[in-house]
NUMITOR-691357 format. One record per residue (C-alpha): residue in one letter; y, x, z. Coordinates in nm, 3 decimals. Each point is the difference from the previous one (the first is absolute). Layout:
BEGIN
+--------+---------+---------+---------+
: residu :       v :       u :       w :
+--------+---------+---------+---------+
:      A :       Y :       X :       Z :
...
+--------+---------+---------+---------+
***
This chain:
BEGIN
+--------+---------+---------+---------+
: residu :       v :       u :       w :
+--------+---------+---------+---------+
:      M :   0.000 :   0.000 :   0.000 :
:      R :   0.236 :   0.284 :   0.090 :
:      L :  -0.086 :   0.177 :  -0.324 :
:      L :   0.074 :  -0.315 :  -0.200 :
:      S :   0.331 :  -0.041 :   0.181 :
:      L :   0.088 :   0.364 :  -0.068 :
:      L :  -0.088 :  -0.032 :  -0.368 :
:      L :   0.205 :  -0.316 :  -0.029 :
:      T :   0.299 :   0.167 :   0.167 :
:      V :  -0.025 :   0.304 :  -0.224 :
:      S :  -0.035 :  -0.217 :  -0.309 :
:      L :   0.303 :  -0.210 :   0.088 :
:      T :   0.202 :   0.311 :   0.078 :
:      L :  -0.090 :   0.157 :  -0.334 :
:      A :   0.075 :  -0.324 :  -0.183 :
:      L :   0.340 :  -0.024 :   0.169 :
:      A :   0.078 :   0.364 :  -0.077 :
:      Y :  -0.101 :  -0.055 :  -0.362 :
:      Y :   0.229 :  -0.303 :  -0.022 :
:      I :   0.295 :   0.181 :   0.156 :
:      Y :  -0.031 :   0.338 :  -0.170 :
:      I :   0.173 :   0.063 :  -0.329 :
:      P :   0.076 :   0.341 :  -0.151 :
:      L :   0.365 :   0.096 :   0.045 :
:      P :   0.202 :   0.294 :  -0.131 :
:      D :   0.012 :   0.297 :   0.236 :
:      A :   0.378 :  -0.024 :   0.020 :
:      I :  -0.013 :  -0.334 :   0.184 :
:      Q :   0.019 :   0.060 :   0.374 :
:      Q :  -0.178 :  -0.220 :   0.255 :
:      P :  -0.247 :  -0.121 :  -0.264 :
:      W :  -0.223 :  -0.198 :   0.236 :
:      K :   0.294 :  -0.201 :   0.129 :
:      L :   0.089 :  -0.091 :  -0.358 :
:      M :  -0.364 :  -0.086 :  -0.071 :
:      M :  -0.014 :  -0.232 :   0.302 :
:      L :   0.319 :  -0.178 :  -0.104 :
:      N :  -0.127 :  -0.030 :  -0.355 :
:      A :  -0.333 :  -0.141 :   0.121 :
:      Y :   0.184 :  -0.265 :   0.201 :
:      L :   0.211 :  -0.101 :  -0.300 :
:      R :  -0.301 :  -0.003 :  -0.233 :
:      T :  -0.186 :  -0.225 :   0.242 :
:      A :   0.300 :  -0.231 :   0.019 :
:      F :   0.015 :  -0.021 :  -0.381 :
:      H :  -0.373 :  -0.075 :  -0.023 :
:      V :   0.008 :  -0.272 :   0.265 :
:      A :   0.315 :  -0.156 :  -0.149 :
:      S :  -0.161 :  -0.009 :  -0.345 :
:      L :  -0.313 :  -0.158 :   0.147 :
:      K :   0.205 :  -0.270 :   0.174 :
:      Q :   0.174 :  -0.081 :  -0.327 :
:      W :  -0.334 :  -0.014 :  -0.183 :
:      L :  -0.126 :  -0.242 :   0.265 :
:      G :   0.309 :  -0.214 :  -0.048 :
:      Y :   0.161 :   0.056 :   0.341 :
:      D :   0.332 :   0.155 :  -0.096 :
:      H :   0.173 :   0.224 :  -0.252 :
:      H :  -0.106 :   0.362 :   0.051 :
:      T :   0.358 :   0.115 :   0.048 :
:      R :   0.063 :  -0.244 :   0.284 :
:      S :  -0.333 :   0.091 :   0.158 :
:      L :   0.088 :   0.367 :  -0.020 :
:      L :   0.322 :  -0.068 :   0.186 :
:      Q :  -0.211 :  -0.136 :   0.288 :
:      F :  -0.165 :   0.342 :   0.030 :
:      T :   0.342 :   0.162 :  -0.008 :
:      F :   0.120 :  -0.204 :   0.294 :
:      G :  -0.317 :   0.069 :   0.194 :
:      F :   0.056 :   0.370 :  -0.053 :
:      E :   0.361 :  -0.040 :   0.101 :
:      G :  -0.110 :  -0.150 :   0.331 :
:      I :  -0.224 :   0.299 :   0.068 :
:      L :   0.284 :   0.240 :  -0.073 :
:      K :   0.234 :  -0.184 :   0.233 :
:      E :  -0.244 :   0.059 :   0.283 :
:      F :   0.053 :   0.372 :  -0.055 :
:      L :   0.371 :  -0.029 :  -0.075 :
:      S :   0.112 :  -0.208 :   0.296 :
:      S :   0.352 :   0.132 :  -0.035 :
:      E :   0.018 :  -0.185 :  -0.331 :
:      S :  -0.151 :  -0.324 :   0.117 :
:      S :   0.263 :  -0.203 :  -0.184 :
:      A :   0.060 :   0.039 :  -0.371 :
:      G :   0.308 :   0.196 :  -0.081 :
:      A :   0.076 :   0.094 :   0.365 :
:      V :   0.215 :   0.311 :  -0.010 :
:      P :   0.196 :   0.109 :   0.308 :
:      G :   0.372 :  -0.034 :  -0.054 :
:      V :  -0.040 :  -0.180 :  -0.331 :
:      K :   0.081 :  -0.366 :  -0.048 :
:      V :  -0.263 :  -0.180 :  -0.210 :
:      S :   0.083 :  -0.329 :  -0.165 :
:      D :  -0.178 :  -0.224 :  -0.250 :
:      I :   0.242 :  -0.161 :  -0.243 :
:      T :   0.016 :  -0.077 :  -0.373 :
:      F :   0.176 :   0.168 :  -0.288 :
:      A :   0.055 :  -0.247 :  -0.285 :
:      G :  -0.283 :  -0.211 :   0.137 :
:      I :  -0.241 :   0.295 :   0.031 :
:      P :  -0.125 :   0.064 :   0.357 :
:      V :   0.116 :   0.343 :   0.119 :
:      R :  -0.049 :   0.199 :   0.318 :
:      V :   0.305 :   0.209 :   0.089 :
:      Y :  -0.018 :   0.300 :   0.232 :
:      E :   0.349 :   0.073 :   0.133 :
:      P :   0.073 :   0.315 :   0.206 :
:      P :   0.266 :   0.007 :   0.272 :
:      A :   0.354 :  -0.029 :  -0.132 :
:      G :   0.205 :   0.315 :  -0.030 :
:      G :   0.367 :   0.040 :   0.079 :
:      E :   0.266 :  -0.232 :  -0.134 :
:      G :   0.028 :   0.031 :  -0.374 :
:      H :  -0.334 :   0.185 :  -0.023 :
:      L :  -0.198 :  -0.089 :  -0.311 :
:      R :  -0.377 :   0.018 :  -0.011 :
:      R :  -0.234 :   0.099 :  -0.276 :
:      G :  -0.222 :  -0.275 :  -0.139 :
:      L :  -0.359 :  -0.005 :  -0.126 :
:      M :  -0.199 :  -0.281 :  -0.159 :
:      Y :  -0.375 :   0.070 :   0.014 :
:      F :  -0.273 :  -0.178 :  -0.197 :
:      H :  -0.352 :   0.033 :   0.138 :
:      G :  -0.308 :   0.079 :  -0.208 :
:      G :  -0.339 :  -0.167 :  -0.018 :
:      G :  -0.074 :  -0.065 :  -0.367 :
:      W :   0.236 :  -0.302 :  -0.005 :
:      A :  -0.273 :  -0.173 :   0.201 :
:      F :  -0.009 :   0.163 :   0.345 :
:      G :   0.230 :   0.175 :   0.240 :
:      T :  -0.011 :   0.314 :   0.207 :
:      T :  -0.322 :   0.034 :   0.200 :
:      S :   0.152 :  -0.153 :   0.311 :
:      E :   0.331 :  -0.097 :   0.151 :
:      S :  -0.042 :   0.272 :   0.260 :
:      L :  -0.001 :   0.256 :  -0.281 :
:      I :   0.310 :  -0.158 :  -0.152 :
:      S :   0.159 :   0.016 :   0.343 :
:      K :  -0.090 :   0.368 :   0.027 :
:      I :   0.173 :   0.081 :  -0.330 :
:      V :   0.304 :  -0.202 :   0.100 :
:      R :   0.007 :   0.176 :   0.336 :
:      Y :   0.005 :   0.339 :  -0.174 :
:      L :   0.269 :  -0.123 :  -0.236 :
:      A :   0.214 :  -0.137 :   0.279 :
:      E :  -0.035 :   0.308 :   0.219 :
:      G :   0.032 :   0.246 :  -0.288 :
:      C :   0.304 :  -0.168 :  -0.156 :
:      S :   0.196 :  -0.151 :   0.285 :
:      S :   0.255 :  -0.156 :  -0.234 :
:      L :  -0.260 :  -0.149 :  -0.233 :
:      K :  -0.051 :  -0.369 :  -0.058 :
:      I :  -0.335 :  -0.109 :  -0.143 :
:      A :  -0.056 :  -0.327 :  -0.180 :
:      K :  -0.366 :  -0.072 :  -0.072 :
:      L :  -0.094 :  -0.294 :  -0.222 :
:      L :  -0.224 :  -0.249 :   0.174 :
:      K :  -0.217 :  -0.297 :  -0.072 :
:      R :  -0.141 :  -0.183 :   0.300 :
:      D :  -0.351 :  -0.069 :  -0.113 :
:      H :  -0.282 :   0.069 :   0.243 :
:      R :   0.245 :   0.196 :   0.210 :
:      T :   0.050 :   0.253 :  -0.279 :
:      I :   0.341 :   0.119 :  -0.113 :
:      K :   0.055 :  -0.014 :  -0.373 :
:      Y :   0.172 :  -0.121 :  -0.314 :
:      R :  -0.218 :  -0.268 :  -0.156 :
:      L :  -0.349 :   0.133 :  -0.066 :
:      Y :  -0.311 :  -0.055 :  -0.209 :
:      P :  -0.186 :  -0.239 :  -0.022 :
:      D :   0.298 :  -0.230 :   0.062 :
:      A :   0.234 :   0.192 :  -0.229 :
:      H :  -0.017 :   0.213 :  -0.313 :
:      F :   0.252 :   0.207 :  -0.194 :
:      P :   0.293 :  -0.049 :  -0.024 :
:      V :   0.023 :  -0.187 :   0.332 :
:      P :  -0.032 :   0.303 :   0.236 :
:      Y :   0.250 :   0.194 :  -0.213 :
:      L :   0.246 :  -0.291 :  -0.005 :
:      D :  -0.032 :  -0.039 :   0.378 :
:      C :   0.085 :   0.367 :   0.047 :
:      L :   0.285 :  -0.009 :  -0.250 :
:      A :   0.156 :  -0.310 :   0.158 :
:      A :  -0.018 :   0.152 :   0.348 :
:      A :   0.139 :   0.332 :  -0.124 :
:      K :   0.297 :  -0.163 :  -0.173 :
:      H :   0.076 :  -0.196 :   0.313 :
:      F :  -0.025 :   0.313 :   0.213 :
:      L :   0.234 :   0.191 :  -0.232 :
:      S :   0.269 :  -0.269 :   0.001 :
:      P :   0.325 :   0.124 :   0.156 :
:      E :  -0.008 :  -0.285 :   0.253 :
:      V :  -0.345 :   0.087 :   0.134 :
:      L :   0.068 :   0.373 :   0.008 :
:      A :   0.320 :  -0.066 :   0.194 :
:      K :  -0.182 :  -0.230 :   0.240 :
:      Y :  -0.241 :   0.280 :   0.091 :
:      S :   0.261 :   0.278 :  -0.019 :
:      I :  -0.184 :   0.180 :  -0.281 :
:      D :   0.169 :   0.260 :  -0.217 :
:      P :  -0.021 :  -0.137 :  -0.359 :
:      D :  -0.031 :   0.357 :  -0.130 :
:      R :  -0.307 :   0.071 :   0.216 :
:      V :  -0.262 :  -0.264 :  -0.070 :
:      A :  -0.359 :   0.083 :  -0.099 :
:      V :  -0.300 :  -0.183 :  -0.134 :
:      A :  -0.351 :   0.123 :   0.078 :
:      G :  -0.363 :  -0.105 :  -0.009 :
:      D :  -0.358 :   0.123 :   0.000 :
:      S :  -0.267 :  -0.061 :  -0.265 :
:      A :   0.057 :  -0.353 :  -0.139 :
:      G :   0.318 :   0.001 :   0.208 :
:      G :   0.101 :   0.315 :  -0.187 :
:      N :  -0.051 :  -0.193 :  -0.323 :
:      L :   0.230 :  -0.275 :   0.122 :
:      A :   0.257 :   0.247 :   0.131 :
:      A :   0.012 :   0.186 :  -0.333 :
:      A :   0.026 :  -0.323 :  -0.200 :
:      V :   0.274 :  -0.142 :   0.223 :
:      A :   0.193 :   0.330 :  -0.008 :
:      Q :  -0.012 :  -0.003 :  -0.381 :
:      E :   0.119 :  -0.359 :  -0.029 :
:      I :   0.287 :   0.041 :   0.243 :
:      S :   0.104 :   0.331 :  -0.158 :
:      V :   0.072 :  -0.171 :  -0.333 :
:      D :   0.139 :  -0.323 :   0.146 :
:      D :   0.376 :   0.014 :  -0.057 :
:      S :   0.050 :  -0.302 :   0.225 :
:      M :  -0.105 :   0.204 :   0.304 :
:      S :   0.298 :   0.174 :   0.162 :
:      V :  -0.230 :   0.186 :   0.241 :
:      K :  -0.314 :   0.177 :  -0.117 :
:      F :  -0.271 :   0.201 :   0.173 :
:      S :   0.102 :   0.361 :   0.051 :
:      V :  -0.356 :   0.134 :   0.037 :
:      Q :  -0.358 :  -0.112 :  -0.059 :
:      A :  -0.302 :   0.128 :   0.191 :
:      L :  -0.340 :  -0.070 :  -0.155 :
:      I :  -0.321 :   0.070 :   0.192 :
:      Y :  -0.300 :   0.046 :  -0.236 :
:      P :   0.136 :  -0.277 :  -0.225 :
:      V :  -0.210 :  -0.194 :  -0.253 :
:      L :   0.203 :  -0.004 :  -0.321 :
:      Q :  -0.214 :  -0.072 :  -0.306 :
:      A :  -0.300 :  -0.207 :  -0.108 :
:      L :  -0.062 :   0.127 :  -0.353 :
:      D :  -0.203 :   0.313 :   0.067 :
:      F :  -0.269 :   0.000 :   0.266 :
:      N :  -0.139 :   0.329 :  -0.129 :
:      T :   0.271 :   0.237 :   0.113 :
:      P :  -0.128 :   0.319 :   0.166 :
:      S :   0.067 :  -0.138 :   0.348 :
:      Y :  -0.175 :  -0.330 :  -0.074 :
:      L :  -0.311 :   0.189 :  -0.115 :
:      Q :   0.012 :   0.280 :   0.256 :
:      N :   0.043 :  -0.237 :   0.296 :
:      Q :  -0.179 :  -0.312 :  -0.116 :
:      Y :  -0.240 :   0.012 :   0.296 :
:      I :   0.238 :   0.137 :   0.263 :
:      P :   0.113 :  -0.240 :   0.275 :
:      L :   0.205 :  -0.182 :   0.093 :
:      L :   0.078 :  -0.123 :  -0.352 :
:      Y :  -0.276 :   0.003 :  -0.259 :
:      R :   0.069 :  -0.024 :  -0.372 :
:      T :  -0.187 :  -0.332 :  -0.011 :
:      N :   0.215 :  -0.143 :   0.277 :
:      M :   0.327 :   0.103 :  -0.166 :
:      I :  -0.100 :  -0.157 :  -0.331 :
:      Q :  -0.096 :  -0.318 :   0.184 :
:      F :   0.334 :  -0.005 :   0.183 :
:      W :   0.181 :   0.027 :  -0.334 :
:      L :  -0.202 :  -0.282 :  -0.157 :
:      Q :   0.062 :  -0.222 :   0.301 :
:      Y :   0.372 :   0.077 :   0.001 :
:      L :   0.040 :  -0.071 :  -0.372 :
:      N :  -0.227 :  -0.307 :   0.020 :
:      I :  -0.258 :   0.142 :  -0.243 :
:      D :  -0.360 :  -0.121 :   0.005 :
:      L :  -0.205 :   0.245 :   0.207 :
:      S :  -0.284 :  -0.025 :  -0.251 :
:      L :   0.217 :   0.217 :  -0.229 :
:      M :  -0.014 :   0.295 :   0.238 :
:      P :  -0.242 :   0.200 :  -0.222 :
:      E :   0.265 :  -0.002 :  -0.276 :
:      F :   0.243 :   0.176 :   0.234 :
:      F :  -0.247 :   0.265 :   0.109 :
:      V :  -0.021 :   0.135 :  -0.355 :
:      N :   0.365 :  -0.064 :  -0.100 :
:      N :  -0.091 :  -0.267 :  -0.254 :
:      H :   0.303 :  -0.198 :   0.116 :
:      S :   0.232 :   0.277 :  -0.125 :
:      A :  -0.172 :   0.086 :  -0.328 :
:      L :   0.199 :   0.144 :  -0.291 :
:      Q :  -0.040 :  -0.322 :  -0.198 :
:      H :   0.245 :  -0.177 :   0.231 :
:      S :   0.324 :   0.021 :  -0.195 :
:      S :   0.206 :  -0.114 :   0.300 :
:      L :  -0.093 :   0.324 :   0.177 :
:      T :   0.216 :   0.219 :  -0.220 :
:      P :  -0.014 :   0.382 :  -0.011 :
:      E :   0.328 :   0.001 :   0.195 :
:      L :  -0.153 :  -0.206 :   0.279 :
:      R :  -0.315 :   0.212 :   0.001 :
:      S :   0.208 :   0.314 :   0.042 :
:      R :   0.137 :  -0.138 :   0.327 :
:      L :  -0.341 :   0.028 :   0.163 :
:      D :  -0.153 :   0.283 :  -0.202 :
:      W :  -0.145 :   0.211 :   0.281 :
:      N :  -0.102 :   0.268 :  -0.246 :
:      V :   0.372 :   0.074 :  -0.038 :
:      L :   0.140 :  -0.111 :   0.334 :
:      L :  -0.247 :   0.182 :   0.227 :
:      T :  -0.028 :   0.375 :   0.051 :
:      Q :  -0.329 :   0.175 :  -0.064 :
:      K :  -0.060 :   0.016 :   0.375 :
:      Y :  -0.052 :  -0.376 :   0.001 :
:      K :  -0.139 :  -0.050 :  -0.351 :
:      K :  -0.285 :   0.243 :   0.080 :
:      N :  -0.279 :  -0.042 :  -0.255 :
:      Y :   0.043 :  -0.371 :  -0.062 :
:      N :   0.066 :  -0.144 :  -0.344 :
:      P :   0.195 :  -0.317 :  -0.084 :
:      V :  -0.209 :  -0.311 :  -0.062 :
:      I :   0.151 :  -0.153 :  -0.313 :
:      V :  -0.168 :  -0.304 :  -0.158 :
:      E :   0.055 :  -0.081 :  -0.366 :
:      K :  -0.111 :  -0.363 :   0.009 :
:      G :  -0.028 :  -0.194 :   0.324 :
:      S :   0.036 :  -0.364 :   0.095 :
:      E :   0.187 :  -0.169 :  -0.283 :
:      G :   0.322 :  -0.170 :   0.101 :
:      F :  -0.040 :   0.102 :   0.363 :
:      L :   0.360 :   0.106 :   0.064 :
:      K :   0.131 :  -0.317 :  -0.164 :
:      K :  -0.210 :  -0.205 :   0.240 :
:      V :   0.112 :   0.207 :   0.300 :
:      P :   0.361 :   0.105 :  -0.072 :
:      S :   0.054 :   0.093 :   0.364 :
:      L :  -0.190 :   0.325 :  -0.067 :
:      L :   0.312 :   0.116 :  -0.188 :
:      D :   0.254 :  -0.157 :   0.236 :
:      V :   0.201 :   0.275 :   0.173 :
:      R :   0.043 :  -0.227 :   0.303 :
:      A :  -0.375 :   0.040 :   0.053 :
:      V :  -0.042 :   0.343 :  -0.161 :
:      P :   0.306 :   0.211 :   0.099 :
:      L :  -0.133 :   0.311 :  -0.177 :
:      L :   0.071 :  -0.172 :  -0.333 :
:      A :   0.374 :  -0.022 :   0.063 :
:      G :   0.214 :   0.167 :  -0.265 :
:      P :   0.193 :   0.321 :   0.065 :
:      E :   0.329 :  -0.191 :  -0.013 :
:      V :  -0.118 :  -0.204 :   0.301 :
:      L :  -0.142 :   0.294 :   0.193 :
:      A :   0.325 :   0.193 :  -0.046 :
:      K :   0.180 :  -0.262 :   0.209 :
:      C :  -0.256 :   0.003 :   0.283 :
:      P :   0.082 :   0.149 :   0.340 :
:      R :  -0.125 :   0.342 :   0.105 :
:      A :  -0.361 :  -0.013 :   0.105 :
:      Y :  -0.260 :   0.121 :   0.246 :
:      I :  -0.355 :  -0.035 :  -0.132 :
:      L :  -0.299 :   0.076 :   0.220 :
:      T :  -0.339 :   0.060 :  -0.164 :
:      C :  -0.344 :   0.094 :   0.129 :
:      E :  -0.252 :   0.218 :  -0.181 :
:      H :  -0.296 :  -0.221 :   0.087 :
:      D :   0.150 :  -0.329 :  -0.114 :
:      V :  -0.059 :  -0.191 :  -0.324 :
:      L :   0.376 :  -0.068 :  -0.010 :
:      R :   0.099 :   0.367 :   0.012 :
:      D :   0.083 :   0.023 :  -0.370 :
:      D :   0.204 :  -0.322 :   0.000 :
:      G :   0.237 :   0.158 :   0.251 :
:      L :   0.007 :   0.340 :  -0.171 :
:      M :   0.073 :  -0.152 :  -0.342 :
:      Y :   0.280 :  -0.213 :   0.141 :
:      A :   0.154 :   0.302 :   0.173 :
:      R :  -0.006 :   0.190 :  -0.331 :
:      R :   0.152 :  -0.290 :  -0.194 :
:      L :   0.278 :  -0.049 :   0.255 :
:      Q :   0.078 :   0.372 :  -0.010 :
:      D :   0.005 :  -0.003 :  -0.380 :
:      A :   0.251 :  -0.286 :   0.021 :
:      G :   0.227 :   0.209 :   0.224 :
:      V :  -0.091 :  -0.151 :   0.337 :
:      A :  -0.036 :   0.232 :   0.302 :
:      V :  -0.359 :  -0.025 :   0.125 :
:      T :  -0.174 :   0.146 :   0.304 :
:      S :  -0.376 :   0.017 :  -0.062 :
:      D :  -0.208 :   0.024 :   0.316 :
:      H :  -0.367 :   0.068 :  -0.076 :
:      Y :  -0.284 :   0.029 :   0.256 :
:      E :  -0.304 :   0.196 :  -0.109 :
:      D :  -0.200 :  -0.143 :   0.293 :
:      G :   0.144 :  -0.349 :  -0.035 :
:      F :  -0.181 :  -0.322 :  -0.090 :
:      H :   0.118 :  -0.353 :  -0.071 :
:      G :   0.112 :  -0.180 :   0.314 :
:      C :   0.046 :   0.311 :   0.214 :
:      F :   0.374 :  -0.069 :   0.042 :
:      S :  -0.082 :  -0.298 :   0.224 :
:      L :  -0.271 :   0.174 :   0.202 :
:      T :   0.205 :   0.163 :   0.274 :
:      S :  -0.120 :  -0.179 :   0.316 :
:      W :  -0.309 :   0.075 :   0.206 :
:      P :  -0.284 :  -0.074 :  -0.063 :
:      L :   0.094 :   0.001 :  -0.371 :
:      E :   0.213 :   0.310 :   0.027 :
:      F :  -0.009 :   0.250 :  -0.285 :
:      D :   0.200 :   0.321 :   0.001 :
:      V :   0.090 :  -0.039 :  -0.366 :
:      G :   0.139 :  -0.346 :   0.073 :
:      K :   0.224 :   0.131 :   0.276 :
:      R :   0.123 :   0.284 :  -0.221 :
:      A :   0.070 :  -0.241 :  -0.285 :
:      L :   0.191 :  -0.238 :   0.226 :
:      R :   0.208 :   0.281 :   0.151 :
:      S :   0.085 :   0.132 :  -0.345 :
:      Y :   0.104 :  -0.346 :  -0.116 :
:      L :   0.223 :  -0.044 :   0.305 :
:      N :   0.156 :   0.343 :  -0.047 :
:      W :   0.083 :  -0.081 :  -0.359 :
:      L :   0.162 :  -0.329 :   0.098 :
:      Q :   0.204 :   0.171 :   0.268 :
:      N :   0.126 :   0.259 :  -0.247 :
:      N :   0.051 :  -0.224 :  -0.301 :
:      L :   0.096 :  -0.343 :   0.126 :
+--------+---------+---------+---------+
***
């Protein structure tokens, strides 16, 4: 009996280790911690998909339930952050900007006549989810508030299952999230609102991570060319932004397709969900059939705007070759025009638009499928005459920027966050 129990224990242990273990690049520090987090997220995805298959709920809503359960566990460890957004000395208020729910973090007022700097931040999550937990959001806000004492942070919210967000999938598709962000940004930049919060109109930033970086870049572009706006963003800070959906065979997409926390499959799915494209068409995107040469609407000029063979240095191109398809899915781009819409795909913006954009900070990670999106955008902005600070982490992976609190504390995340804060302090 004891032998059977021992064998069962060993078998279960080996099975668990097999499920958790995935090969990771040597450069990634704390690999087992990343593997454990990845295993949790994979399990959540599997269970959520099963619940949808059984007819209980949409997989995205089910996945949010896991997120909140995990958030509760974290709050047990992070008792000092037991309430969302609690930051000592910072006033937190939930209001609306142009009808869009917004959470405002307001530091103590300075002397009479003192003007603050302002920052509007859009969270990531594939236009479907938010940051892992509110305690992690609180941690970032705490660092921001303590590191930039005169900084005001506006974070777009949507109260849905206690999450904070602009409207999300499956309830919303492009262009709704973009329009939410744009409406809130225009309201925030109005002279009346800036005066109300004592914000210097010459020192206002827009920022975001991942899908939030996509929204931040798109909003920055639109406002930069909008002559009706008397106040524009002075800087943009993009954290591993997702910027194009026409080439899923860039070197970083292929090199990191199985590296957590963002797999190539997941990113393609996020794009299809955002653009309201049938998920059964995913195989077409894997092989770039959706951007084949036969599509006349994808002109050589447009292709040049995301030609990684030109825009990337050899260090990042490595030994990969472009995947160019002669004939793909006929009429695909006409059926899905949003694939060429710069509001969804900021990398496709013309040089005349980029030239008017604010100076930029772009953070990229070596072990991230989105690495090349950020690097290409940095190059295109520089070519258009925009000052760009490129911050690349050789040991970084997607999502590390938010992983700064124990037990999900990664050194690379803390370094990335500190660098981001330093840049804001020096440039905003």
